[in-house]
C-alpha positions as CSV (number, residue, x, y, z in Angstrom):
1,M,-0.3,-0.1,-0.2
2,A,1.1,3.5,-1.0
3,E,1.9,6.1,1.7
4,E,-0.1,9.4,1.3
5,K,1.7,12.3,1.4
6,T,0.4,15.4,2.8
7,P,0.7,19.0,1.0
8,R,2.9,21.2,2.1
9,E,1.4,24.0,4.1
10,I,1.0,27.3,1.7
11,T,1.6,30.7,3.4
12,P,-1.3,32.9,2.0
13,R,-0.5,36.2,0.4
14,E,-1.2,39.5,1.8
15,V,-3.4,41.5,-0.4
16,Y,-3.4,45.0,-0.1
17,H,-5.9,47.0,-2.5
18,V,-5.9,50.6,-3.4
19,V,-9.1,52.1,-4.2
20,P,-10.7,55.3,-4.3
21,N,-13.4,55.9,-1.7
22,S,-16.9,56.2,-1.6
23,S,-16.9,60.2,-2.7
24,G,-14.0,59.7,-5.0
25,E,-11.9,62.5,-2.6
26,H,-9.6,60.3,-0.8
27,W,-7.8,56.6,-1.4
28,V,-8.2,53.5,0.9
29,V,-6.3,50.6,1.7
30,S,-7.4,47.7,2.0
31,Q,-6.1,44.0,3.6
32,E,-8.0,41.1,1.6
33,N,-9.7,38.8,4.3
34,A,-8.8,41.4,7.0
35,E,-10.3,43.8,8.8
36,F,-7.6,46.6,7.8
37,K,-8.0,49.5,6.3
38,K,-6.7,52.9,6.4
39,E,-7.6,56.1,4.2
40,F,-5.1,58.4,2.2
41,E,-5.8,62.1,0.7
42,K,-3.4,61.4,-2.2
43,K,-3.2,57.9,-4.3
44,D,0.6,57.9,-4.2
45,E,0.8,58.2,0.0
46,A,-1.7,55.1,0.0
47,V,-0.1,53.6,-2.9
48,E,3.5,54.2,-1.4
49,F,2.0,52.1,1.9
50,A,-0.1,49.5,0.9
51,K,3.3,48.4,-1.3
52,D,5.7,48.9,2.2
53,R,2.7,46.7,3.8
54,A,3.4,43.7,1.0
55,R,7.3,43.7,1.3
56,K,7.1,43.2,5.0
57,A,5.0,40.4,4.3
58,K,6.5,37.0,3.6
59,L,4.0,37.2,0.4
60,G,2.4,40.1,-0.4
61,Q,0.6,41.6,-3.5
62,V,-0.5,45.2,-4.5
63,K,-3.5,46.0,-6.4
64,V,-4.1,49.2,-7.5
65,H,-7.0,50.5,-9.0
66,K,-8.4,53.7,-10.8
67,K,-10.1,56.4,-9.8
68,D,-13.3,54.7,-11.8
69,G,-12.4,51.3,-10.0
70,N,-11.2,49.1,-13.0
71,M,-8.0,47.5,-12.0
72,E,-4.4,49.4,-13.0
73,Y,-2.1,47.5,-12.5
74,E,-0.7,44.9,-9.3
75,N,2.6,44.0,-8.0
76,T,3.8,40.9,-6.1
77,Y,6.4,40.7,-3.2
78,G,8.4,37.6,-1.5
79,E,8.8,34.2,-3.5
80,D,6.4,32.5,-4.8
81,P,6.0,28.5,-3.2
82,S,6.8,26.0,-5.4
83,R,4.0,24.4,-6.8
84,S,5.9,21.0,-7.7
85,P,6.5,18.3,-4.9
86,S,9.9,18.0,-3.1
């Protein structure tokens, strides 16, 4: 009988979104699957804050949205986990 292998535990990626607030006058950084939110007056301040948080995570990602809410670009930080068995 073959021994069953358990999959390696994968570290979840910390994903931060930079989006306009409901009035469109400020920018909000929020973390997926978490209660974290912080508002900024300028988009570039929000983006730098989100990138700093993502860089500090073992695996991080920043998704920057346009003022209309559509995706503008995204960056990932840290090494992606290997998908092949060891």
